[in-house]
matplotlib code that plots the C-alpha trace (Angstrom):
import matplotlib.pyplot as plt

x = [61.7, 59.9, 58.8, 56.2, 52.6, 50.4, 47.3, 44.6, 41.0, 39.6, 38.9, 35.4, 35.7, 33.8, 32.9, 34.8, 32.7, 34.7, 32.5, 29.9, 26.6, 26.5, 30.1, 31.8, 31.0, 32.6, 34.1, 35.2, 36.2, 35.2, 36.8, 37.5, 37.3, 41.1, 41.6, 44.8, 43.6, 40.4, 41.4, 39.3, 38.8, 37.0, 36.4, 35.6, 36.1, 34.2, 36.9, 37.4, 39.8, 42.8, 42.8, 45.5, 45.3, 45.9, 48.4, 46.2, 44.9, 41.0, 41.0, 43.0, 43.4, 42.7, 44.5, 43.0, 44.0, 41.5, 43.2, 47.0, 49.4, 51.5, 54.8, 58.1, 59.9, 57.1, 56.8, 53.4, 52.4, 50.1, 49.4, 47.7, 46.6, 47.8, 46.2, 46.4, 49.7, 51.2, 52.3, 55.5, 56.7, 53.7, 55.0, 57.1, 56.7, 55.4, 51.9, 51.2, 49.4, 49.3, 45.8, 46.3, 43.8, 41.8, 41.6, 44.6, 47.6, 50.9, 53.6, 54.8, 58.8, 61.3, 62.3, 64.1, 67.6, 67.9, 70.1, 67.1, 64.5, 66.5, 66.0, 62.5, 60.4, 56.7, 54.8, 55.6, 56.3, 59.1, 58.8, 60.7, 60.2, 57.5, 57.3, 54.3, 52.3, 53.7, 53.9, 55.5, 55.5, 57.6, 56.2, 59.0, 59.4, 57.6, 54.3, 53.9, 53.1, 51.4, 48.7, 47.7, 44.0, 44.6, 46.9, 45.4, 47.4, 47.3, 46.0, 48.1, 47.0, 46.7, 44.5, 46.4, 44.0, 41.7, 37.6, 35.3, 36.3, 40.3, 41.2, 44.4, 45.4, 46.8, 49.9, 50.4, 53.4, 53.6, 53.2, 50.6, 47.9, 45.5, 45.7, 42.5, 41.2, 39.8, 37.7, 39.6, 37.7, 35.4, 36.4, 33.5, 32.6, 31.6, 31.3, 27.8, 24.4, 21.7, 18.0, 14.7, 12.6, 9.4, 9.0, 4.8, 2.3, 1.3, -0.8, -1.0, 0.3, 1.2, 3.9, 6.7, 9.3, 12.1, 15.4, 18.8, 21.7, 24.7, 28.1, 30.1, 33.9, 35.2, 35.6, 34.0, 31.4, 32.2, 31.0, 29.6, 29.1, 25.4, 23.2, 20.9, 17.9, 15.5, 12.8, 12.1, 9.8, 6.1, 6.9, 7.3, 8.7, 6.4, 6.2, 3.9, 0.8, 1.9, 5.7, 8.6, 11.3, 14.1, 17.4, 18.8, 22.5, 23.4, 27.2, 29.9, 27.3, 24.9, 21.8, 19.2, 19.4, 15.8, 15.9, 15.2, 12.3, 12.2, 10.3, 12.1, 15.2, 15.3, 18.7, 20.4, 23.5, 25.9, 26.7, 30.0, 31.4, 31.2, 33.6, 35.8, 35.9, 32.5, 30.3, 27.3, 23.7, 21.1, 17.3, 15.5, 11.8, 8.5, 8.5, 5.8, 5.3, 3.0, 2.1, 0.9, -1.4, 1.4, 3.3, 3.2, 2.5, 4.8, 8.1, 9.0, 13.2, 15.3, 18.9, 20.9, 23.8, 26.4, 28.8, 27.8, 28.1, 25.2, 23.0, 19.6, 17.1, 12.6, 11.6, 7.7, 5.5, 3.0, -0.2, -4.0, -6.9, -7.1, -7.0, -4.4, -5.9, -3.7, -3.1, 0.7, 0.0, -0.2, -3.6, -4.8, -6.2, -9.6, -11.8, -15.0, -18.1, -17.1, -19.5, -18.7, -17.0, -13.8, -14.0, -10.3, -12.2, -13.3, -11.3, -9.7, -6.2, -6.9, -7.6, -5.3, -7.5, -5.4, -5.8, -3.2, -3.9, -5.5, -8.9, -8.8, -12.1, -15.6, -17.1, -20.7, -20.1, -21.4, -18.9, -19.2, -17.6, -18.3, -17.3, -17.7, -21.2, -20.0, -19.5, -21.4, -20.0, -20.5, -18.3, -16.2, -13.3, -12.1, -9.3, -5.8, -8.2, -5.9, -6.4, -10.4, -11.8, -12.5, -10.8, -12.8, -16.1, -15.2, -13.9, -17.9, -19.7, -17.5, -18.4, -22.2, -22.6, -20.9, -22.9, -26.3, -25.0, -23.0, -26.9, -25.0, -27.0, -24.8, -22.1, -22.3, -21.6, -22.4, -20.5, -23.0, -21.4, -18.3, -16.4, -14.4, -10.9, -8.2, -5.2, -4.6, -7.7, -6.9, -8.6, -8.1, -11.0, -11.1, -13.9, -15.2, -16.8, -19.1, -18.1, -20.3, -19.0, -17.8, -16.2, -12.6, -10.3, -9.4, -11.8, -12.0, -13.0, -13.5, -14.1, -16.2, -19.0, -19.5, -16.6, -14.0, -12.4, -11.9, -9.9, -9.8, -7.2, -7.5, -8.0, -8.4, -8.3, -11.1, -10.1, -12.1, -11.0, -10.5, -9.6, -11.1, -9.5, -10.3, -9.9, -12.5, -14.5, -17.0, -20.2, -23.9, -27.2, -29.3, -26.5, -25.7, -22.6, -20.4, -17.0, -15.8, -11.9, -11.0, -12.2, -9.1, -10.2, -7.3, -7.7, -6.4, -4.7, -4.7, -8.4, -10.1, -12.3, -14.2, -15.0, -18.4, -19.5, -20.3, -18.5, -21.2, -21.1, -23.8, -24.3, -26.0, -29.9, -30.7, -27.3, -27.2, -24.2, -24.3, -23.4, -20.9, -17.2, -14.2, -13.2, -9.8, -7.4, -3.8, -2.1, -2.0, -3.8, -7.7, -10.0, -13.3, -15.9, -16.2, -19.6, -21.3, -20.1, -23.6, -25.3, -28.9, -29.3, -27.5, -25.9, -22.4, -22.2, -19.7, -18.6, -15.2, -14.5, -11.5, -9.7, -6.3, -3.2, -1.7, -3.1, -4.4, -6.0, -9.1, -9.1, -12.6, -12.1, -14.2, -16.6, -19.7, -22.8, -26.3, -27.6, -31.3, -31.9, -32.8, -29.6, -28.5, -25.4, -22.8, -20.7, -21.9, -21.3, -20.4, -21.3, -19.1, -20.3, -22.0, -21.6, -18.0, -17.1, -19.8, -21.8, -22.8, -25.7, -29.1, -30.7, -33.8, -33.6, -31.5, -28.9, -25.4, -23.9, -24.7, -25.1, -27.2, -26.1, -22.3, -20.1, -18.0, -15.3, -17.3, -20.9, -23.1, -26.2, -28.8, -30.6, -29.5, -32.5, -32.5, -36.2, -38.9, -37.0, -34.9, -31.8, -30.2, -26.7, -23.5, -25.9, -25.8, -28.0, -24.8, -24.2, -21.1, -17.3, -16.8, -18.6, -16.7, -17.4, -16.9, -17.8, -19.2, -22.2, -21.2, -24.6, -27.7, -30.9, -32.3, -35.9, -35.3, -35.0, -34.3, -36.7, -36.5, -38.8, -42.7, -45.4, -48.5, -50.7, -52.9, -56.6, -55.6, -55.7, -53.6, -49.5, -46.9, -43.7, -41.0, -43.6, -46.1, -49.1, -49.9, -52.9, -53.4, -56.5, -55.9, -55.4, -52.5, -53.8, -52.9, -52.5, -50.2, -48.7, -47.3, -48.3, -49.7, -49.6, -50.2, -46.9, -47.1, -46.4, -44.4, -42.1, -42.6, -41.9, -37.9, -37.9, -38.7, -41.0, -43.4, -41.3, -38.8, -42.3, -42.4, -45.5, -45.4, -49.2, -48.1, -46.1, -48.0, -44.4, -43.6, -40.1, -39.1, -35.8, -33.7, -30.0, -28.5, -31.3, -33.7, -36.2, -39.4, -42.4, -44.5, -48.0, -48.9, -44.7, -43.4, -39.9, -38.3, -35.7, -33.3, -30.3, -30.9, -30.7, -33.9, -34.7, -38.1, -40.7, -43.1, -46.0, -46.8, -47.4, -51.0, -53.7, -56.6, -59.7, -58.1, -54.7, -51.4, -50.7, -47.0, -45.7, -44.3, -40.7, -39.9, -39.8, -38.2, -35.3, -34.8, -34.6, -32.3, -34.8, -35.0, -38.8, -40.0, -43.0, -45.1, -47.7, -49.4, -50.4, -50.1, -47.9, -45.2, -42.3, -39.7, -36.5]
y = [36.7, 37.5, 34.1, 35.7, 35.4, 37.8, 38.4, 39.0, 38.4, 35.0, 33.0, 31.8, 27.9, 26.3, 22.9, 21.0, 20.8, 17.4, 15.4, 13.0, 12.4, 8.9, 8.6, 10.8, 13.3, 16.4, 16.5, 20.0, 19.7, 21.8, 25.1, 28.1, 31.2, 31.9, 29.3, 30.4, 27.4, 25.3, 22.2, 19.3, 16.3, 16.4, 12.9, 10.2, 6.9, 3.6, 1.0, -2.8, -4.4, -4.8, -1.2, 0.6, 3.7, 3.6, 5.9, 8.8, 9.6, 9.0, 12.1, 14.9, 17.0, 20.4, 23.3, 26.7, 29.9, 31.6, 34.4, 34.3, 33.1, 30.3, 31.0, 29.6, 27.0, 25.9, 22.0, 20.3, 16.4, 14.3, 11.0, 7.7, 5.4, 1.8, -0.4, 2.3, 3.3, 6.0, 4.3, 6.0, 5.8, 7.7, 10.8, 13.6, 17.4, 17.4, 15.6, 18.5, 20.9, 24.7, 26.5, 30.4, 33.0, 32.5, 28.8, 27.6, 25.3, 27.2, 25.2, 22.3, 22.8, 20.3, 21.3, 18.1, 20.5, 22.6, 25.6, 25.2, 25.8, 28.9, 30.0, 30.1, 32.9, 31.0, 28.7, 25.3, 22.5, 20.0, 16.4, 15.8, 12.6, 9.4, 6.8, 4.3, 6.1, 10.1, 12.6, 15.8, 18.5, 21.7, 25.6, 26.5, 29.7, 32.5, 32.7, 36.4, 38.0, 35.4, 34.6, 31.6, 29.9, 26.5, 23.8, 20.0, 17.1, 13.8, 10.7, 7.9, 4.9, 1.5, -0.4, -3.1, -4.3, -1.2, -1.3, 1.6, 5.1, 6.1, 9.6, 11.9, 13.8, 17.3, 18.2, 21.6, 21.7, 24.9, 26.6, 28.5, 26.1, 24.4, 21.1, 18.8, 15.4, 14.6, 11.5, 9.9, 6.7, 3.9, 0.3, -1.6, -5.1, -6.5, -5.4, -4.8, -4.0, -4.9, -3.4, -3.1, 0.1, -0.6, -4.4, -4.7, -6.6, -8.5, -11.3, -13.8, -12.4, -9.0, -7.0, -6.4, -3.3, -1.8, -4.4, -1.9, -3.5, -1.2, -1.6, -0.9, -0.4, 1.0, -2.0, -4.7, -5.8, -7.5, -7.4, -10.5, -11.5, -13.1, -11.8, -14.1, -13.8, -17.0, -17.1, -19.4, -22.9, -22.2, -18.9, -18.4, -15.3, -13.3, -9.7, -7.0, -6.5, -3.9, -3.8, -5.0, -6.5, -5.4, -3.9, -0.8, 0.6, 3.7, 5.2, 2.9, 0.9, 2.6, 0.9, -1.4, -5.6, -7.7, -10.5, -13.8, -14.7, -18.6, -20.3, -19.7, -17.2, -14.0, -13.3, -10.7, -10.3, -7.4, -5.0, -3.3, -0.7, 2.9, 4.5, 2.4, 5.8, 5.5, 3.1, 1.3, 0.7, -1.2, -1.0, -4.3, -3.6, -4.5, -8.3, -10.2, -13.3, -15.8, -18.2, -21.5, -23.0, -24.1, -21.1, -20.0, -16.4, -13.9, -12.5, -13.8, -13.9, -13.7, -15.1, -12.8, -14.5, -14.0, -11.7, -9.6, -10.2, -13.1, -12.2, -13.1, -10.0, -9.5, -8.0, -8.4, -9.8, -12.6, -12.5, -13.5, -11.3, -10.0, -7.0, -5.2, -3.8, -2.1, 0.6, 2.5, 4.2, 2.8, 2.4, 4.4, 4.0, 4.9, 5.3, 3.2, 5.1, 7.9, 10.4, 13.7, 16.5, 15.5, 13.5, 12.4, 10.2, 8.6, 8.3, 5.3, 4.8, 5.5, 2.6, 1.7, -0.5, -1.5, -3.7, -5.7, -6.5, -4.1, -4.9, -7.5, -5.7, -6.0, -2.9, -2.0, -4.3, -4.0, -3.4, -4.6, -3.2, -4.9, -3.7, -5.4, -5.4, -2.8, -0.3, 2.0, 3.9, 7.7, 9.3, 8.7, 10.6, 9.5, 9.9, 9.0, 7.9, 6.5, 4.1, 4.7, 5.8, 9.0, 9.4, 12.5, 10.9, 7.8, 10.1, 11.5, 8.2, 6.7, 9.9, 9.4, 5.8, 6.4, 9.2, 7.6, 4.5, 5.8, 6.6, 6.1, 2.7, 0.1, -1.5, -2.4, -0.3, -0.9, 0.6, 0.3, 0.0, 0.2, 2.4, 0.9, 1.4, 2.5, 0.8, -0.8, 1.0, 2.7, 4.5, 5.2, 5.7, 6.7, 6.0, 7.6, 5.4, 4.9, 2.1, 0.3, 1.4, -1.7, -3.1, -3.7, -5.2, -4.7, -2.9, -4.4, -3.6, -6.9, -6.0, -8.8, -8.7, -9.6, -6.5, -8.6, -6.9, -9.1, -8.8, -7.4, -4.9, -3.6, 0.3, 0.7, -0.5, 0.3, 0.7, 1.2, 4.6, 3.4, 0.0, -1.2, -2.5, -4.2, -6.7, -9.4, -9.8, -12.4, -11.5, -13.0, -12.2, -10.5, -8.4, -4.9, -2.7, -5.4, -4.1, -4.4, -3.8, -0.2, 0.4, 1.9, 4.1, 4.3, 6.4, 4.5, 8.0, 11.6, 13.3, 9.7, 11.2, 14.3, 17.1, 18.1, 15.1, 12.0, 8.7, 6.3, 2.6, 0.8, -2.2, -5.7, -5.6, -6.3, -4.5, -0.8, 1.2, 1.7, 5.5, 7.5, 6.1, 8.2, 9.2, 11.0, 11.4, 9.5, 10.0, 12.7, 15.7, 15.3, 16.4, 15.8, 17.9, 16.2, 18.0, 15.8, 12.4, 10.9, 7.4, 6.2, 2.5, 0.8, 3.7, 5.8, 9.2, 11.7, 14.6, 15.2, 18.9, 19.2, 17.0, 15.6, 16.3, 13.3, 9.9, 10.0, 7.1, 7.7, 5.6, 5.0, 3.7, 3.1, 0.7, -0.6, -2.9, -3.6, -6.9, -8.0, -11.3, -12.0, -11.7, -15.0, -16.9, -16.2, -13.0, -9.4, -7.0, -3.3, -1.3, 1.5, 3.8, 7.8, 10.6, 11.0, 8.2, 6.7, 9.2, 7.3, 5.4, 5.1, 8.3, 8.9, 12.3, 14.1, 12.5, 10.8, 13.4, 17.0, 19.2, 19.2, 19.7, 18.5, 17.1, 14.3, 13.4, 14.2, 13.2, 16.1, 14.9, 17.7, 15.5, 13.5, 11.7, 8.3, 7.2, 7.4, 5.2, 5.9, 5.3, 7.9, 8.2, 6.2, 5.1, 2.2, 0.5, 0.4, 2.7, 1.3, 0.7, -2.1, -4.6, -6.7, -8.9, -6.9, -9.7, -12.8, -14.1, -17.2, -17.9, -18.6, -16.4, -17.7, -19.8, -22.8, -26.3, -29.4, -31.9, -35.4, -37.0, -35.5, -37.6, -36.0, -38.0, -36.3, -35.6, -35.9, -33.4, -35.6, -36.2, -37.3, -36.0, -38.2, -40.8, -38.6, -37.9, -34.2, -32.3, -29.6, -27.7, -27.6, -30.8, -31.0, -31.4, -32.4, -29.8, -30.1, -32.9, -31.3, -31.3, -28.2, -27.8, -24.3, -22.0, -22.8, -26.1, -26.5, -24.1, -27.0, -29.5, -28.2, -27.0, -23.6, -21.9, -18.9, -16.0, -16.8, -16.8, -13.6, -12.2, -8.8, -8.1, -4.8, -7.1, -10.3, -11.8, -15.1, -14.8, -18.3, -17.8, -21.3, -22.0, -19.6, -19.2, -16.6, -18.4, -15.9, -16.6, -13.9, -15.1, -16.1, -16.2, -19.2, -17.9, -19.2, -16.9, -18.0, -16.1, -13.4, -16.7, -16.9, -20.5, -21.5, -23.9, -25.8, -24.5, -21.5, -20.3, -19.3, -18.6, -21.2, -20.8, -17.5, -19.4, -18.9, -22.4, -23.4, -26.4, -28.7, -30.0, -27.2, -25.1, -27.9, -29.1, -25.4, -25.2, -28.2, -30.7, -34.5, -35.2, -38.9, -39.6, -42.6, -43.2, -46.6, -44.8, -40.9, -39.6, -37.1, -37.6, -34.7, -35.5]
z = [-21.5, -17.6, -16.4, -14.3, -14.8, -16.4, -15.6, -18.7, -19.3, -18.9, -22.0, -22.2, -22.2, -25.9, -25.9, -28.4, -32.0, -32.3, -29.4, -30.9, -28.9, -27.0, -27.9, -26.1, -22.6, -22.3, -18.1, -17.2, -13.4, -10.9, -10.7, -8.4, -8.8, -8.8, -11.1, -13.6, -16.6, -17.7, -17.9, -19.9, -22.0, -25.8, -25.2, -22.6, -24.6, -23.9, -24.2, -23.1, -21.3, -23.8, -25.6, -26.7, -28.5, -32.0, -33.8, -33.7, -30.2, -29.8, -26.9, -25.7, -22.6, -23.4, -21.6, -21.8, -20.3, -17.9, -15.4, -16.4, -19.4, -19.1, -17.6, -19.7, -18.1, -15.7, -15.9, -15.1, -14.9, -16.1, -13.8, -14.4, -12.2, -11.8, -14.3, -17.1, -18.3, -21.1, -24.5, -24.1, -27.9, -29.4, -27.3, -28.7, -29.0, -32.7, -31.4, -29.0, -30.7, -29.8, -31.0, -32.1, -30.7, -34.4, -34.2, -36.7, -35.3, -35.1, -37.5, -35.7, -34.3, -32.8, -29.3, -28.3, -29.2, -25.6, -27.9, -30.3, -27.3, -25.7, -29.4, -29.9, -30.4, -30.2, -27.7, -27.6, -24.9, -23.8, -23.0, -20.1, -18.8, -20.1, -17.4, -17.3, -15.1, -15.5, -18.4, -17.3, -19.7, -19.6, -21.0, -23.6, -26.1, -26.4, -24.9, -23.6, -26.8, -28.5, -25.8, -27.2, -26.5, -25.7, -26.0, -27.1, -25.1, -27.0, -24.7, -25.7, -23.4, -22.4, -20.0, -17.9, -15.8, -14.4, -14.1, -14.6, -14.9, -16.0, -14.7, -15.4, -12.6, -13.6, -11.2, -11.6, -9.5, -8.9, -12.7, -13.5, -14.3, -12.2, -10.9, -11.4, -12.5, -15.8, -16.7, -20.1, -20.3, -19.0, -18.8, -20.0, -18.2, -21.2, -24.8, -24.5, -21.9, -23.6, -22.5, -23.6, -23.7, -21.4, -20.3, -21.1, -19.3, -22.7, -23.6, -26.2, -29.7, -28.3, -29.4, -27.1, -26.1, -28.5, -27.1, -27.7, -27.3, -26.6, -27.4, -24.4, -26.0, -29.1, -32.1, -30.3, -32.4, -35.7, -39.2, -40.5, -37.1, -35.9, -32.7, -31.2, -29.2, -27.7, -26.1, -23.2, -23.6, -24.9, -26.1, -29.9, -31.8, -34.0, -36.0, -34.4, -36.8, -39.9, -38.5, -40.0, -38.1, -38.2, -36.6, -36.8, -36.1, -34.9, -34.2, -35.5, -37.3, -39.9, -41.8, -41.1, -41.0, -41.3, -38.8, -39.4, -37.2, -36.5, -33.3, -30.6, -31.8, -33.3, -35.3, -37.8, -39.1, -38.2, -41.5, -42.1, -39.5, -41.0, -38.3, -36.0, -33.2, -32.5, -30.2, -31.7, -30.5, -32.5, -31.6, -32.4, -32.7, -34.7, -32.5, -30.4, -28.9, -28.9, -26.0, -26.2, -23.6, -20.7, -21.1, -16.6, -16.6, -15.4, -16.4, -20.6, -20.1, -23.4, -24.3, -25.5, -27.4, -30.4, -31.0, -28.3, -24.1, -23.2, -21.2, -20.0, -20.2, -19.0, -22.4, -21.1, -18.4, -19.8, -18.0, -18.1, -19.4, -15.9, -13.6, -11.5, -8.0, -6.1, -3.0, -3.7, -0.4, 3.1, 4.4, 6.7, 10.0, 10.5, 13.9, 13.8, 14.9, 13.3, 11.0, 8.3, 11.3, 9.6, 6.3, 6.5, 9.3, 6.6, 4.0, 2.5, 0.6, -3.1, -5.3, -8.6, -10.6, -14.3, -17.3, -16.9, -21.3, -23.5, -24.4, -21.0, -19.9, -21.7, -22.4, -21.7, -18.6, -14.7, -12.1, -8.4, -5.9, -2.2, 1.3, 3.9, 5.9, 8.5, 6.2, 4.2, 1.7, 2.1, -0.8, -3.3, -5.6, -9.5, -10.8, -13.0, -16.0, -18.8, -22.0, -22.9, -26.0, -24.4, -21.3, -20.1, -21.0, -19.2, -16.1, -16.0, -16.5, -13.9, -11.7, -12.7, -12.0, -8.3, -7.5, -8.2, -6.1, -3.4, -1.0, 2.3, 3.1, 1.9, 1.4, -2.2, -5.6, -9.2, -12.0, -14.9, -18.6, -18.1, -20.7, -24.2, -24.6, -27.1, -24.6, -21.4, -19.1, -15.9, -13.1, -9.5, -6.9, -3.1, -0.7, 2.0, 4.6, 7.9, 10.1, 12.5, 16.0, 17.2, 14.2, 13.7, 10.9, 7.2, 5.5, 1.8, -1.5, -3.2, -7.3, -9.5, -12.3, -16.0, -16.9, -16.0, -13.3, -9.8, -7.6, -3.1, -1.7, 1.8, 1.4, 5.7, 8.9, 11.5, 15.0, 18.3, 19.6, 22.9, 24.6, 27.7, 30.3, 34.0, 36.1, 35.7, 39.3, 40.9, 42.2, 43.3, 42.7, 45.5, 47.2, 46.6, 46.6, 45.8, 44.3, 40.7, 39.5, 38.2, 35.0, 32.4, 28.8, 26.7, 23.6, 20.8, 19.4, 20.6, 20.0, 20.3, 22.7, 21.2, 23.2, 25.0, 24.0, 26.7, 27.5, 28.3, 30.4, 30.4, 32.4, 31.7, 32.8, 36.6, 37.2, 38.7, 39.8, 43.8, 43.2, 41.5, 41.2, 41.2, 37.9, 36.9, 34.0, 34.7, 31.6, 28.6, 28.6, 28.2, 30.5, 31.8, 33.3, 36.8, 37.1, 34.5, 36.1, 36.6, 37.3, 36.3, 37.3, 34.9, 33.0, 33.7, 32.1, 32.0, 29.5, 27.2, 28.2, 26.4, 23.8, 24.1, 22.1, 23.4, 24.0, 27.5, 29.5, 32.1, 35.6, 36.6, 40.2, 43.4, 41.7, 43.2, 41.3, 42.5, 41.7, 41.7, 42.3, 38.4, 36.8, 35.7, 36.7, 33.8, 32.7, 33.2, 30.4, 30.1, 26.7, 26.0, 24.0, 23.8, 21.1, 22.6, 21.0, 18.4, 16.1, 13.6, 15.6, 15.0, 16.5, 17.8, 16.5, 13.8, 11.8, 12.6, 10.0, 11.3, 8.1, 4.9, 1.7, 2.5, 0.4, 1.0, -1.4, -5.1, -3.4, -2.2, -0.1, -0.2, 3.0, 4.9, 5.2, 3.4, 4.4, 6.9, 8.9, 11.5, 9.9, 7.8, 5.9, 7.2, 10.2, 12.0, 14.7, 17.1, 19.8, 21.7, 20.1, 22.7, 24.5, 27.6, 30.7, 33.4, 36.4, 36.4, 38.8, 40.4, 42.2, 40.9, 42.0, 45.2, 45.7, 43.8, 44.9, 43.6, 42.8, 41.8, 39.6, 38.5, 36.9, 34.6, 33.2, 30.4, 31.3, 34.9, 37.9, 40.3, 39.6, 41.9, 42.9, 43.9, 44.4, 46.5, 44.6, 44.3, 43.2, 40.5, 39.4, 35.5, 33.7, 31.0, 27.7, 24.0, 21.5, 18.0, 19.8, 22.2, 26.2, 28.0, 31.3, 33.9, 34.2, 38.0, 37.5, 34.7, 36.6, 39.7, 37.6, 37.1, 40.4, 40.1, 43.6, 43.0, 43.6, 40.8, 38.3, 37.2, 35.2, 33.2, 31.9, 29.7, 27.5, 28.7, 29.3, 31.8, 33.4, 35.1, 36.9, 37.7, 38.7, 36.4, 33.7, 32.4, 30.7, 29.0, 26.4, 25.5, 24.9, 21.4, 20.3, 19.5, 20.9, 23.7, 25.3, 27.3, 28.5, 25.6, 23.2, 20.9, 20.9, 18.1, 19.4, 17.1, 19.5, 21.2, 24.9, 25.3, 27.9, 28.1, 30.4, 32.2, 32.7, 30.9, 29.6, 28.4, 26.6, 28.8, 26.8, 25.3, 28.8, 30.7, 28.5, 27.9, 32.1, 32.1, 33.1, 31.5, 29.7, 28.5, 26.9, 27.9, 25.0, 26.5, 30.0, 28.5, 30.8, 31.0, 33.4, 34.4, 35.6]

ax = plt.figure().add_subplot(projection="3d")
ax.plot(x, y, z, "-o")
ax.set_aspect("equal")
plt.show()
């Protein structure tokens, strides 16, 4: 008899028919192409921490020949990890089954006698050694001629402190077997595990999902014992309408049991065990939960106890009849002032609108969606329609409503007559928006209306495409060529400044650029066309020659300005705009959007001309992205004097100035309880000389300059404008006998003077 291995055709590995779903999981160790045997375990046992194998082994290590025959007199070892021990008394040669090629077993042979072993003419194993951790076996008998297909080695073991997965190590020890590791058992942490099929969001009286209790170790659930499910305070068990509440058993137990439903607890009794070698699963279904008026919203946690592992599980989420409005993805950042050149520049995050509890939303009622006032909705997309009586019809209805409502000139949308539902309704919508050029901040969508959909969510963030920085300087009126600090214009991201378009810097009225400044790109790869640098009074423009692929910075230096003497004391602003930055400004000709029949999402505009007005789709009356104070006027306009006290008498042509009597050609008069004076004397009363009184015949406007204040009145108007702020008066500026007359009190107080009226002698005193 040869002891050398002989190669033969590989035997296909078959899964044992004894494997039972839910109880065992066959594990085959990975083998390389030259493996001599396939080793596998027919059952992976789920056992508890004090498990001991019975008289018959519950699982086996199966060794199948693959590339070579077993070689007589070879030995191999099966080793267990610490925490698990072989049951030594259970091993004898008779327990090791050798399977013939036709699937039957060889007759049991006794190989305890060495002489008998030497005389064997059939295949057999001899137990060489059994210790707590090692089982060593020897191949004996005649294997060469019979070529049996496999050997089943019973696994008799006991758990002694192990946790989790237990593996047996096959050590070939130079034999024709293949060394490997196989999982033979899993030691459970607890006897059972309780889960629920779905944590539903429920209202009062709604059904919950199916509760499942899995036995983790064999024979740990005992006949006749109870299992209890207890609810927290303010909740009570009830049964689902039209459904019988019951516990159904599979595996070790079979059949079903009725549930005893009390106020806060449900109980049932475990039946007789049908099969000791199978793990049990219990399915509990048909339960619902009532909530009283003090029940808190949120997770409902049930205590599971009895002949199971004590466990708390969340079985449902109790919610008000409301909506969940959310955004799953990160909200995009949009440049303010963009148009439709790339609709990605207009696209918000997708909003998911879910009904928390079925039937919460009122059908045939309206839903309002409101965005900030500085947003106009120009497109939309609808998707993810679920839970409606007809999802297809509902999607069409939502699309039709949005098509009619999205007109490009409003921040508000109304969905009329919300379709009915058959389950918890849900839909998703994405919007496309145009934002006012100088707006920054969160773009929110606020839901309201009689349908019951309420909430607010951030769908995008608007930012300026550039940031403008400079060192603020002080300047004086009436002086030309005054230097101000360098100006830097930094892109918020690459491509923020658009190729072929202009950047414009506009100064406040009365301030002009003295000449062309120097403009250069100091960071990034943006390019400007230097030949396009131009100044026109208070406006500086230049053209972007090439867009950046890296965020860039422009430096504007050698900036000088001229101030005329009408510029009031205070800040001088610069507005940064131009069509390189702002594309949705109210244009004199054309539209912000550059084509017709353009589809934005699911919205198509056949024309961007909304009305006969100049405002088109998505347009705003703002042509700059940023307005900042670039300098401060620290001296007032020249030519004003300080006057102490001036007293006028109604109906008289004489007045006193610091006690000195003077004469005027027109007497003060009272109309509508207000004292009127010619404009020259009103100005003189507050210390303004004639050169700081300006008259514009075309607009019929009077301008008075006083200590950094600019007061303006228009004939026939009751609006007094002071440094740009409009102040309503209760009377109007007017012309009487060819002279412009003004209400004394309103104008004098606006220019910083105090006015007192003496009824007894009909005098007005200005201080």
